[in-house]
C-alpha atoms as an extended CHARMM CRD file, in Angstrom:
* protein
*
       271  EXT
         1         1  MET       CA             86.4350000000        3.7760000000       26.9760000000  PROA      1               0.0000000000
         2         2  ALA       CA             83.8970000000        1.6990000000       25.2000000000  PROA      2               0.0000000000
         3         3  THR       CA             80.9010000000        0.3260000000       26.7260000000  PROA      3               0.0000000000
         4         4  PHE       CA             80.4720000000       -2.9070000000       27.9590000000  PROA      4               0.0000000000
         5         5  VAL       CA             77.8380000000       -4.9850000000       25.9020000000  PROA      5               0.0000000000
         6         6  ARG       CA             76.4810000000       -8.5110000000       27.2900000000  PROA      6               0.0000000000
         7         7  MET       CA             76.0840000000      -10.6740000000       23.7930000000  PROA      7               0.0000000000
         8         8  PRO       CA             73.0770000000      -13.1770000000       23.4020000000  PROA      8               0.0000000000
         9         9  ALA       CA             73.8600000000      -16.1230000000       24.9150000000  PROA      9               0.0000000000
        10        10  VAL       CA             70.2480000000      -18.2130000000       24.3290000000  PROA      10              0.0000000000
        11        11  ALA       CA             69.1070000000      -16.4520000000       20.7820000000  PROA      11              0.0000000000
        12        12  GLY       CA             68.0850000000      -18.9180000000       18.2880000000  PROA      12              0.0000000000
        13        13  GLN       CA             67.6830000000      -21.5710000000       20.4460000000  PROA      13              0.0000000000
        14        14  PHE       CA             65.3300000000      -20.5720000000       24.2360000000  PROA      14              0.0000000000
        15        15  TYR       CA             63.5420000000      -17.8630000000       21.8170000000  PROA      15              0.0000000000
        16        16  PRO       CA             63.8780000000      -17.2750000000       17.9800000000  PROA      16              0.0000000000
        17        17  GLY       CA             67.1500000000      -15.1000000000       16.7480000000  PROA      17              0.0000000000
        18        18  SER       CA             65.0860000000      -13.1600000000       14.0830000000  PROA      18              0.0000000000
        19        19  ALA       CA             64.0100000000      -10.0090000000       15.5270000000  PROA      19              0.0000000000
        20        20  GLU       CA             60.4730000000      -10.2840000000       13.3540000000  PROA      20              0.0000000000
        21        21  THR       CA             60.2400000000      -13.7070000000       14.6210000000  PROA      21              0.0000000000
        22        22  LEU       CA             60.7770000000      -12.6670000000       17.8510000000  PROA      22              0.0000000000
        23        23  LEU       CA             58.2060000000      -10.0040000000       18.2120000000  PROA      23              0.0000000000
        24        24  ARG       CA             55.1760000000      -11.8950000000       16.5250000000  PROA      24              0.0000000000
        25        25  ALA       CA             55.8050000000      -14.5630000000       19.3220000000  PROA      25              0.0000000000
        26        26  ILE       CA             56.0280000000      -12.3420000000       21.8220000000  PROA      26              0.0000000000
        27        27  ARG       CA             52.7180000000      -10.1620000000       20.5870000000  PROA      27              0.0000000000
        28        28  SER       CA             50.6340000000      -13.3790000000       20.4130000000  PROA      28              0.0000000000
        29        29  TYR       CA             51.9530000000      -14.8310000000       23.7750000000  PROA      29              0.0000000000
        30        30  THR       CA             51.1910000000      -11.0180000000       25.4590000000  PROA      30              0.0000000000
        31        31  ASN       CA             47.8160000000      -11.1560000000       23.8790000000  PROA      31              0.0000000000
        32        32  VAL       CA             45.7000000000      -11.5770000000       26.6250000000  PROA      32              0.0000000000
        33        33  GLN       CA             42.0340000000      -10.6930000000       28.0070000000  PROA      33              0.0000000000
        34        34  GLY       CA             42.1380000000       -9.0710000000       31.6940000000  PROA      34              0.0000000000
        35        35  GLU       CA             42.2940000000       -5.8400000000       33.6010000000  PROA      35              0.0000000000
        36        36  LYS       CA             45.3680000000       -4.3980000000       33.7210000000  PROA      36              0.0000000000
        37        37  LEU       CA             47.0340000000       -5.1290000000       37.5580000000  PROA      37              0.0000000000
        38        38  SER       CA             49.6860000000       -2.6350000000       39.1170000000  PROA      38              0.0000000000
        39        39  ALA       CA             52.5050000000       -5.2440000000       40.9200000000  PROA      39              0.0000000000
        40        40  LEU       CA             55.1890000000       -4.5380000000       42.9610000000  PROA      40              0.0000000000
        41        41  GLY       CA             56.7090000000       -7.8800000000       41.6580000000  PROA      41              0.0000000000
        42        42  CYS       CA             55.9560000000      -11.2590000000       39.8890000000  PROA      42              0.0000000000
        43        43  VAL       CA             56.9650000000      -14.3560000000       39.1080000000  PROA      43              0.0000000000
        44        44  VAL       CA             57.8020000000      -15.9160000000       35.6090000000  PROA      44              0.0000000000
        45        45  PRO       CA             59.3210000000      -18.9050000000       33.6810000000  PROA      45              0.0000000000
        46        46  HSD       CA             62.5970000000      -18.4870000000       32.0380000000  PROA      46              0.0000000000
        47        47  ALA       CA             61.8160000000      -22.0480000000       29.6900000000  PROA      47              0.0000000000
        48        48  GLY       CA             62.5190000000      -21.9940000000       26.2980000000  PROA      48              0.0000000000
        49        49  TYR       CA             59.7000000000      -19.9310000000       24.6550000000  PROA      49              0.0000000000
        50        50  MET       CA             57.6820000000      -22.8590000000       23.2040000000  PROA      50              0.0000000000
        51        51  TYR       CA             57.1810000000      -24.1320000000       26.4050000000  PROA      51              0.0000000000
        52        52  SER       CA             56.7540000000      -21.2410000000       28.6060000000  PROA      52              0.0000000000
        53        53  GLY       CA             56.5680000000      -18.5780000000       26.6340000000  PROA      53              0.0000000000
        54        54  HSD       CA             52.6030000000      -18.2600000000       26.6470000000  PROA      54              0.0000000000
        55        55  VAL       CA             52.5840000000      -18.2810000000       30.8810000000  PROA      55              0.0000000000
        56        56  ALA       CA             55.2550000000      -15.3470000000       30.9690000000  PROA      56              0.0000000000
        57        57  GLY       CA             53.8360000000      -13.2050000000       28.3170000000  PROA      57              0.0000000000
        58        58  ALA       CA             50.3070000000      -13.6190000000       30.3710000000  PROA      58              0.0000000000
        59        59  VAL       CA             51.5150000000      -12.0660000000       33.5360000000  PROA      59              0.0000000000
        60        60  PHE       CA             53.8170000000       -9.6260000000       31.0550000000  PROA      60              0.0000000000
        61        61  GLY       CA             50.5720000000       -8.4460000000       28.9620000000  PROA      61              0.0000000000
        62        62  ARG       CA             48.1120000000       -8.1980000000       32.3890000000  PROA      62              0.0000000000
        63        63  LEU       CA             50.7310000000       -5.8190000000       34.1310000000  PROA      63              0.0000000000
        64        64  ASN       CA             51.3320000000       -1.9560000000       34.2570000000  PROA      64              0.0000000000
        65        65  LEU       CA             55.0660000000       -1.9950000000       33.5830000000  PROA      65              0.0000000000
        66        66  PRO       CA             57.1870000000        0.6240000000       34.8490000000  PROA      66              0.0000000000
        67        67  SER       CA             60.3560000000        1.7570000000       33.1870000000  PROA      67              0.0000000000
        68        68  ARG       CA             63.0690000000        0.0140000000       35.7940000000  PROA      68              0.0000000000
        69        69  PHE       CA             63.3450000000       -2.9780000000       36.8250000000  PROA      69              0.0000000000
        70        70  ILE       CA             64.9440000000       -5.5660000000       39.2090000000  PROA      70              0.0000000000
        71        71  ILE       CA             65.3170000000       -9.0030000000       37.7590000000  PROA      71              0.0000000000
        72        72  LEU       CA             66.7070000000      -11.8520000000       39.9080000000  PROA      72              0.0000000000
        73        73  CYS       CA             66.9170000000      -15.3540000000       38.3510000000  PROA      73              0.0000000000
        74        74  PRO       CA             68.6510000000      -18.3110000000       39.8690000000  PROA      74              0.0000000000
        75        75  ASN       CA             72.4880000000      -19.0520000000       38.8680000000  PROA      75              0.0000000000
        76        76  HSD       CA             72.1090000000      -22.5510000000       36.2620000000  PROA      76              0.0000000000
        77        77  THR       CA             75.4780000000      -22.2630000000       34.8870000000  PROA      77              0.0000000000
        78        78  GLY       CA             77.4090000000      -22.0600000000       38.6040000000  PROA      78              0.0000000000
        79        79  TYR       CA             79.7630000000      -19.7400000000       37.4610000000  PROA      79              0.0000000000
        80        80  GLY       CA             80.4230000000      -16.5920000000       39.3930000000  PROA      80              0.0000000000
        81        81  ALA       CA             79.9390000000      -15.0240000000       42.7030000000  PROA      81              0.0000000000
        82        82  PRO       CA             76.7660000000      -16.6140000000       44.8400000000  PROA      82              0.0000000000
        83        83  LEU       CA             74.8960000000      -12.9760000000       44.8630000000  PROA      83              0.0000000000
        84        84  ALA       CA             75.9810000000      -10.8260000000       41.4710000000  PROA      84              0.0000000000
        85        85  THR       CA             75.3600000000       -8.2320000000       39.5800000000  PROA      85              0.0000000000
        86        86  MET       CA             76.4550000000       -6.0400000000       36.8060000000  PROA      86              0.0000000000
        87        87  SER       CA             76.3950000000       -2.0760000000       37.6710000000  PROA      87              0.0000000000
        88        88  GLU       CA             77.5550000000       -0.9340000000       34.0280000000  PROA      88              0.0000000000
        89        89  GLY       CA             76.8130000000       -1.9490000000       30.6440000000  PROA      89              0.0000000000
        90        90  ASN       CA             73.8190000000       -2.8550000000       27.9370000000  PROA      90              0.0000000000
        91        91  TRP       CA             72.3840000000       -6.4250000000       27.5270000000  PROA      91              0.0000000000
        92        92  LEU       CA             71.7810000000       -7.0490000000       23.5250000000  PROA      92              0.0000000000
        93        93  THR       CA             68.7750000000       -9.4710000000       22.1840000000  PROA      93              0.0000000000
        94        94  PRO       CA             67.4300000000       -9.5750000000       18.4980000000  PROA      94              0.0000000000
        95        95  LEU       CA             65.6220000000       -6.3110000000       19.6670000000  PROA      95              0.0000000000
        96        96  GLY       CA             68.5310000000       -4.4260000000       20.2790000000  PROA      96              0.0000000000
        97        97  GLU       CA             70.5890000000       -2.9490000000       23.7350000000  PROA      97              0.0000000000
        98        98  VAL       CA             68.8700000000       -2.1800000000       26.8310000000  PROA      98              0.0000000000
        99        99  THR       CA             70.9900000000       -0.3980000000       29.6630000000  PROA      99              0.0000000000
       100       100  ILE       CA             71.7320000000       -1.8240000000       32.7370000000  PROA      100             0.0000000000
       101       101  ASP       CA             70.6380000000        0.7380000000       35.6310000000  PROA      101             0.0000000000
       102       102  ASP       CA             73.1870000000        1.6690000000       37.2190000000  PROA      102             0.0000000000
       103       103  GLU       CA             72.2600000000        4.2820000000       39.4110000000  PROA      103             0.0000000000
       104       104  LEU       CA             69.7280000000        1.7450000000       40.9160000000  PROA      104             0.0000000000
       105       105  ALA       CA             72.5290000000       -1.3150000000       40.6710000000  PROA      105             0.0000000000
       106       106  LYS       CA             75.5900000000        0.8980000000       42.7210000000  PROA      106             0.0000000000
       107       107  ALA       CA             72.5670000000        1.5930000000       45.5020000000  PROA      107             0.0000000000
       108       108  LEU       CA             71.6720000000       -2.3220000000       45.9790000000  PROA      108             0.0000000000
       109       109  GLU       CA             75.2830000000       -2.9730000000       46.0500000000  PROA      109             0.0000000000
       110       110  LYS       CA             75.8830000000        0.1260000000       48.6180000000  PROA      110             0.0000000000
       111       111  GLU       CA             72.7760000000       -1.5030000000       51.0550000000  PROA      111             0.0000000000
       112       112  MET       CA             73.6340000000       -5.6770000000       50.2560000000  PROA      112             0.0000000000
       113       113  PRO       CA             77.6890000000       -5.8200000000       50.7110000000  PROA      113             0.0000000000
       114       114  LEU       CA             77.4130000000       -9.4790000000       49.7430000000  PROA      114             0.0000000000
       115       115  LEU       CA             75.7630000000       -8.4770000000       46.4140000000  PROA      115             0.0000000000
       116       116  GLU       CA             78.9290000000       -8.5130000000       44.1580000000  PROA      116             0.0000000000
       117       117  ASP       CA             80.0240000000       -6.8310000000       40.5640000000  PROA      117             0.0000000000
       118       118  ASP       CA             80.3850000000       -9.9370000000       37.9640000000  PROA      118             0.0000000000
       119       119  ILE       CA             79.6900000000      -10.4760000000       34.9240000000  PROA      119             0.0000000000
       120       120  ASP       CA             80.6370000000      -14.1170000000       34.6850000000  PROA      120             0.0000000000
       121       121  SER       CA             77.6690000000      -15.3240000000       36.1800000000  PROA      121             0.0000000000
       122       122  GLN       CA             75.4010000000      -13.7960000000       33.7220000000  PROA      122             0.0000000000
       123       123  ARG       CA             77.5250000000      -14.2540000000       30.6250000000  PROA      123             0.0000000000
       124       124  HSD       CA             75.2920000000      -17.6900000000       29.5670000000  PROA      124             0.0000000000
       125       125  GLU       CA             72.5450000000      -17.6300000000       31.7690000000  PROA      125             0.0000000000
       126       126  HSD       CA             70.2620000000      -18.1190000000       30.0380000000  PROA      126             0.0000000000
       127       127  ALA       CA             67.3500000000      -17.5160000000       32.9290000000  PROA      127             0.0000000000
       128       128  LEU       CA             67.0350000000      -13.5310000000       32.5390000000  PROA      128             0.0000000000
       129       129  GLU       CA             67.7040000000      -12.9090000000       29.2120000000  PROA      129             0.0000000000
       130       130  VAL       CA             64.7400000000      -14.6770000000       28.2280000000  PROA      130             0.0000000000
       131       131  GLN       CA             62.7080000000      -11.8660000000       30.2470000000  PROA      131             0.0000000000
       132       132  ILE       CA             64.2040000000       -9.2980000000       28.1340000000  PROA      132             0.0000000000
       133       133  PRO       CA             62.2540000000       -9.4050000000       24.8500000000  PROA      133             0.0000000000
       134       134  PHE       CA             59.1520000000       -9.5680000000       26.4350000000  PROA      134             0.0000000000
       135       135  LEU       CA             59.8750000000       -6.0410000000       28.4230000000  PROA      135             0.0000000000
       136       136  GLN       CA             61.3170000000       -4.3450000000       24.6030000000  PROA      136             0.0000000000
       137       137  ALA       CA             58.7380000000       -5.6860000000       22.5970000000  PROA      137             0.0000000000
       138       138  LEU       CA             56.4620000000       -4.1200000000       25.5300000000  PROA      138             0.0000000000
       139       139  LEU       CA             58.0810000000       -0.7220000000       26.2780000000  PROA      139             0.0000000000
       140       140  PRO       CA             59.4540000000        2.3220000000       24.2180000000  PROA      140             0.0000000000
       141       141  LYS       CA             62.1960000000        2.1760000000       26.6750000000  PROA      141             0.0000000000
       142       142  PHE       CA             63.1210000000        0.9640000000       30.3250000000  PROA      142             0.0000000000
       143       143  THR       CA             66.2660000000       -0.0570000000       32.4720000000  PROA      143             0.0000000000
       144       144  PHE       CA             67.1170000000       -3.0870000000       34.7810000000  PROA      144             0.0000000000
       145       145  VAL       CA             69.4590000000       -4.3610000000       37.2640000000  PROA      145             0.0000000000
       146       146  PRO       CA             70.3420000000       -8.0770000000       36.6540000000  PROA      146             0.0000000000
       147       147  ILE       CA             70.7920000000      -10.2820000000       39.9830000000  PROA      147             0.0000000000
       148       148  THR       CA             72.3390000000      -13.5190000000       39.9480000000  PROA      148             0.0000000000
       149       149  VAL       CA             70.9310000000      -15.9490000000       42.6820000000  PROA      149             0.0000000000
       150       150  GLY       CA             73.5840000000      -18.7790000000       44.0360000000  PROA      150             0.0000000000
       151       151  THR       CA             72.7930000000      -19.3690000000       47.2830000000  PROA      151             0.0000000000
       152       152  SER       CA             69.7520000000      -20.5910000000       49.2250000000  PROA      152             0.0000000000
       153       153  ARG       CA             70.3670000000      -19.4770000000       52.6620000000  PROA      153             0.0000000000
       154       154  PHE       CA             67.2810000000      -17.9130000000       53.7880000000  PROA      154             0.0000000000
       155       155  ASP       CA             69.0920000000      -15.1910000000       56.0870000000  PROA      155             0.0000000000
       156       156  THR       CA             70.8400000000      -14.0640000000       52.9230000000  PROA      156             0.0000000000
       157       157  LEU       CA             67.9350000000      -14.2010000000       50.4130000000  PROA      157             0.0000000000
       158       158  THR       CA             66.1250000000      -12.6410000000       53.6950000000  PROA      158             0.0000000000
       159       159  LYS       CA             68.6190000000       -9.4270000000       53.1650000000  PROA      159             0.0000000000
       160       160  LEU       CA             68.5230000000       -9.3710000000       49.6870000000  PROA      160             0.0000000000
       161       161  GLY       CA             64.6530000000       -8.5530000000       49.6870000000  PROA      161             0.0000000000
       162       162  GLU       CA             65.1540000000       -5.9610000000       52.5930000000  PROA      162             0.0000000000
       163       163  ALA       CA             67.9700000000       -4.1700000000       50.8330000000  PROA      163             0.0000000000
       164       164  MET       CA             66.1260000000       -4.2830000000       47.7720000000  PROA      164             0.0000000000
       165       165  ALA       CA             62.5420000000       -2.5910000000       49.6370000000  PROA      165             0.0000000000
       166       166  ARG       CA             65.0630000000        0.3050000000       50.9950000000  PROA      166             0.0000000000
       167       167  VAL       CA             66.3830000000        0.8880000000       47.5270000000  PROA      167             0.0000000000
       168       168  VAL       CA             63.0480000000        0.5880000000       45.7520000000  PROA      168             0.0000000000
       169       169  GLN       CA             61.2690000000        3.2220000000       48.5870000000  PROA      169             0.0000000000
       170       170  ALA       CA             64.1660000000        5.6220000000       47.5110000000  PROA      170             0.0000000000
       171       171  GLN       CA             63.3280000000        6.2580000000       44.7330000000  PROA      171             0.0000000000
       172       172  SER       CA             61.1600000000        8.2950000000       42.9440000000  PROA      172             0.0000000000
       173       173  GLU       CA             59.7910000000        6.1930000000       39.8610000000  PROA      173             0.0000000000
       174       174  PRO       CA             58.6320000000        2.7640000000       40.7850000000  PROA      174             0.0000000000
       175       175  VAL       CA             60.7480000000        0.0740000000       40.3390000000  PROA      175             0.0000000000
       176       176  MET       CA             58.8740000000       -3.8080000000       39.5290000000  PROA      176             0.0000000000
       177       177  ILE       CA             61.0940000000       -6.8440000000       40.9310000000  PROA      177             0.0000000000
       178       178  ILE       CA             61.0800000000       -9.6930000000       38.3840000000  PROA      178             0.0000000000
       179       179  ALA       CA             61.6650000000      -13.3240000000       39.9430000000  PROA      179             0.0000000000
       180       180  SER       CA             62.6350000000      -15.4740000000       36.9870000000  PROA      180             0.0000000000
       181       181  SER       CA             61.6410000000      -19.1210000000       38.1150000000  PROA      181             0.0000000000
       182       182  ASP       CA             60.4190000000      -22.5340000000       36.4370000000  PROA      182             0.0000000000
       183       183  MET       CA             58.7660000000      -24.8390000000       38.7310000000  PROA      183             0.0000000000
       184       184  ASN       CA             59.3150000000      -28.8470000000       39.3430000000  PROA      184             0.0000000000
       185       185  HSD       CA             60.9340000000      -30.9070000000       37.4230000000  PROA      185             0.0000000000
       186       186  TYR       CA             61.3280000000      -33.6950000000       35.7110000000  PROA      186             0.0000000000
       187       187  GLU       CA             58.7420000000      -36.0250000000       37.8080000000  PROA      187             0.0000000000
       188       188  SER       CA             55.5150000000      -36.9700000000       36.3530000000  PROA      188             0.0000000000
       189       189  ASP       CA             52.9310000000      -33.8810000000       35.0230000000  PROA      189             0.0000000000
       190       190  SER       CA             50.3120000000      -35.4360000000       38.6350000000  PROA      190             0.0000000000
       191       191  ALA       CA             53.1270000000      -35.2530000000       40.8860000000  PROA      191             0.0000000000
       192       192  THR       CA             54.1350000000      -32.3090000000       39.5040000000  PROA      192             0.0000000000
       193       193  ARG       CA             51.1530000000      -30.0370000000       39.9980000000  PROA      193             0.0000000000
       194       194  VAL       CA             50.8830000000      -31.3850000000       43.3100000000  PROA      194             0.0000000000
       195       195  LYS       CA             54.2820000000      -30.2160000000       44.3010000000  PROA      195             0.0000000000
       196       196  ASP       CA             53.9620000000      -26.7500000000       42.2260000000  PROA      196             0.0000000000
       197       197  ARG       CA             50.3900000000      -26.0070000000       44.1540000000  PROA      197             0.0000000000
       198       198  LYS       CA             52.0770000000      -26.4070000000       47.0190000000  PROA      198             0.0000000000
       199       199  ALA       CA             55.0780000000      -23.5250000000       46.6870000000  PROA      199             0.0000000000
       200       200  ILE       CA             52.7790000000      -21.4290000000       44.6600000000  PROA      200             0.0000000000
       201       201  ASP       CA             50.0430000000      -21.5030000000       47.9280000000  PROA      201             0.0000000000
       202       202  ARG       CA             53.0410000000      -19.9730000000       49.3490000000  PROA      202             0.0000000000
       203       203  VAL       CA             53.7500000000      -17.5790000000       47.2090000000  PROA      203             0.0000000000
       204       204  LEU       CA             50.0160000000      -16.6550000000       47.2570000000  PROA      204             0.0000000000
       205       205  ALA       CA             50.1440000000      -16.0740000000       51.0410000000  PROA      205             0.0000000000
       206       206  LEU       CA             53.2760000000      -14.1430000000       50.5380000000  PROA      206             0.0000000000
       207       207  ASP       CA             55.2240000000      -15.7680000000       52.6700000000  PROA      207             0.0000000000
       208       208  PRO       CA             58.7640000000      -16.2470000000       51.5420000000  PROA      208             0.0000000000
       209       209  ALA       CA             59.8030000000      -18.8070000000       54.9990000000  PROA      209             0.0000000000
       210       210  GLY       CA             56.9960000000      -20.7640000000       54.1090000000  PROA      210             0.0000000000
       211       211  LEU       CA             58.2370000000      -20.9250000000       50.4210000000  PROA      211             0.0000000000
       212       212  HSD       CA             61.5970000000      -21.9480000000       51.3940000000  PROA      212             0.0000000000
       213       213  ASP       CA             60.5410000000      -24.1980000000       53.7610000000  PROA      213             0.0000000000
       214       214  ALA       CA             58.0080000000      -26.3750000000       51.5700000000  PROA      214             0.0000000000
       215       215  VAL       CA             60.6650000000      -26.2100000000       48.7010000000  PROA      215             0.0000000000
       216       216  THR       CA             63.1110000000      -27.8870000000       50.6970000000  PROA      216             0.0000000000
       217       217  ARG       CA             60.8720000000      -29.9540000000       53.0330000000  PROA      217             0.0000000000
       218       218  GLU       CA             58.6870000000      -30.8270000000       49.6990000000  PROA      218             0.0000000000
       219       219  HSD       CA             62.0840000000      -31.5020000000       47.4540000000  PROA      219             0.0000000000
       220       220  ILE       CA             60.3180000000      -29.2690000000       45.0150000000  PROA      220             0.0000000000
       221       221  THR       CA             62.7850000000      -28.8190000000       42.1950000000  PROA      221             0.0000000000
       222       222  MET       CA             61.5070000000      -24.7770000000       41.9540000000  PROA      222             0.0000000000
       223       223  CYS       CA             65.4420000000      -23.5280000000       40.5300000000  PROA      223             0.0000000000
       224       224  GLY       CA             63.9770000000      -20.3710000000       41.2740000000  PROA      224             0.0000000000
       225       225  TYR       CA             62.7560000000      -20.1060000000       44.5260000000  PROA      225             0.0000000000
       226       226  GLY       CA             65.6080000000      -18.1040000000       45.9210000000  PROA      226             0.0000000000
       227       227  PRO       CA             64.7640000000      -14.9740000000       43.5050000000  PROA      227             0.0000000000
       228       228  THR       CA             61.1610000000      -15.8270000000       44.5330000000  PROA      228             0.0000000000
       229       229  VAL       CA             61.9490000000      -15.7860000000       48.4910000000  PROA      229             0.0000000000
       230       230  ALA       CA             63.9440000000      -12.4740000000       47.6700000000  PROA      230             0.0000000000
       231       231  MET       CA             61.2300000000      -10.7830000000       45.7340000000  PROA      231             0.0000000000
       232       232  LEU       CA             58.3940000000      -11.7650000000       47.9090000000  PROA      232             0.0000000000
       233       233  THR       CA             60.3770000000      -10.2080000000       51.1900000000  PROA      233             0.0000000000
       234       234  ALA       CA             61.2580000000       -6.9570000000       49.2910000000  PROA      234             0.0000000000
       235       235  THR       CA             57.3670000000       -6.6090000000       48.3090000000  PROA      235             0.0000000000
       236       236  ASN       CA             56.0590000000       -7.4520000000       51.3900000000  PROA      236             0.0000000000
       237       237  ALA       CA             57.9930000000       -4.4370000000       53.0620000000  PROA      237             0.0000000000
       238       238  LEU       CA             57.1080000000       -2.3060000000       50.3900000000  PROA      238             0.0000000000
       239       239  GLY       CA             53.5620000000       -3.1160000000       51.4600000000  PROA      239             0.0000000000
       240       240  ALA       CA             52.0030000000       -5.8810000000       49.2850000000  PROA      240             0.0000000000
       241       241  LYS       CA             48.5770000000       -7.3660000000       50.2590000000  PROA      241             0.0000000000
       242       242  SER       CA             47.8320000000       -9.6340000000       47.7320000000  PROA      242             0.0000000000
       243       243  ALA       CA             49.3490000000      -12.0460000000       44.8740000000  PROA      243             0.0000000000
       244       244  GLN       CA             47.6170000000      -13.2400000000       41.9280000000  PROA      244             0.0000000000
       245       245  LEU       CA             48.4860000000      -16.6720000000       39.5640000000  PROA      245             0.0000000000
       246       246  ILE       CA             47.7290000000      -15.4390000000       36.2620000000  PROA      246             0.0000000000
       247       247  ARG       CA             48.7230000000      -18.7820000000       34.3470000000  PROA      247             0.0000000000
       248       248  TYR       CA             49.7040000000      -22.3900000000       35.4170000000  PROA      248             0.0000000000
       249       249  ALA       CA             51.2680000000      -24.8550000000       32.4750000000  PROA      249             0.0000000000
       250       250  THR       CA             53.2600000000      -27.8660000000       32.5680000000  PROA      250             0.0000000000
       251       251  SER       CA             55.6890000000      -28.7690000000       29.5420000000  PROA      251             0.0000000000
       252       252  GLY       CA             53.5510000000      -31.6570000000       29.1640000000  PROA      252             0.0000000000
       253       253  ASP       CA             50.8170000000      -29.3840000000       27.6250000000  PROA      253             0.0000000000
       254       254  VAL       CA             52.8450000000      -28.5600000000       24.8680000000  PROA      254             0.0000000000
       255       255  SER       CA             55.0850000000      -31.9190000000       24.0290000000  PROA      255             0.0000000000
       256       256  GLY       CA             52.2430000000      -33.7350000000       24.9710000000  PROA      256             0.0000000000
       257       257  ASP       CA             55.0330000000      -36.4470000000       27.4700000000  PROA      257             0.0000000000
       258       258  ARG       CA             53.2670000000      -36.0660000000       30.8000000000  PROA      258             0.0000000000
       259       259  ASP       CA             55.7810000000      -38.8620000000       32.3240000000  PROA      259             0.0000000000
       260       260  ALA       CA             58.9110000000      -36.2030000000       32.9360000000  PROA      260             0.0000000000
       261       261  VAL       CA             57.4880000000      -32.6780000000       32.8900000000  PROA      261             0.0000000000
       262       262  VAL       CA             58.6200000000      -29.0600000000       33.9310000000  PROA      262             0.0000000000
       263       263  GLY       CA             55.9100000000      -26.6560000000       35.7100000000  PROA      263             0.0000000000
       264       264  TYR       CA             55.7420000000      -22.9330000000       35.0210000000  PROA      264             0.0000000000
       265       265  ALA       CA             54.0010000000      -20.3800000000       37.3640000000  PROA      265             0.0000000000
       266       266  GLY       CA             52.9310000000      -16.8880000000       36.2120000000  PROA      266             0.0000000000
       267       267  MET       CA             52.2690000000      -15.0810000000       39.3920000000  PROA      267             0.0000000000
       268       268  ALA       CA             51.7940000000      -11.3240000000       40.3810000000  PROA      268             0.0000000000
       269       269  VAL       CA             52.2200000000       -9.1680000000       44.1620000000  PROA      269             0.0000000000
       270       270  LEU       CA             50.0540000000       -6.4970000000       44.1020000000  PROA      270             0.0000000000
       271       271  PRO       CA             50.1010000000       -3.5170000000       46.2560000000  PROA      271             0.0000000000
C-alpha cells in the first residue's frame, strides 16, 4: 500500500517554491546571535516568509531542536474536525518529505478522544506547512505530529494540553511543542502593538487562562491563541519555569504600511 503524501499547498506563495532559494532564505532568517536555548515549546508566526520569516527564523535559530515535534496550528480553512491530526503519511515541501510520527500521533489520539484523524483539516492549511521547511533546513532528520485546532473552548484546549503533556512525559526522547500563530490582524501598527503586548505578557507569564481571557476580552485577533493555550497548558504540566520573547515585528516593518498591519511574535517556553 502506497504511503499517503500531503502535497504542499502554499509553496511558491508563502515561501519559495525552489529548494535552493528556500534554503538560502531560511539560512538568512536563522542566522541569529545569542546563546542556544533548550525549550519545552514555542510560538512562531505563519505569514508569508517575506513578512514573518525573520521572526520565526529567530526562534528556530536560537533553539536546541530535538528530533520529534508536536506542531499545532489554527484552522483557517474551516475544513475538517474541530480538533484534527494525521497519524500516518509524509508531508512534502520543496526540501523533500517528512514523516509523521505515527507512534506519537496514536498515543495522542488515545489520550485525547476528541482528536480525530482527519486529512481535510490540513489539505489546504498554510499555518503548519510553513514551519516544516525551517525544521528541514536545520535538522538532518525529524518526525512530527500535526494538530489543527478549530475550537476556542477553553476546557477543550486545556484537555488537549494535558493530554499532550502526558504523552510527552511518557516518551524516552524529548518532544518540542510548537504553536503556530500570528498576532493581532488588520488594525493600525500602534493599536496592534498595544493589543499584542497584552497577549505576549500572558504567554511570558505562562498563563493560558489569562491569554484566553485577554484575547476574548480585548478583541485581540490572534489566530493561533487556541494552539498557544494548549501549548502553555502542556508545558506548564511539563515543568515550565519561564518564557522569553525572542523577536517581535509587524507587517508594517516590511511593507511600510502602518494603517493595517499583522503582528508577529516569536516566543520560547523554557524549563
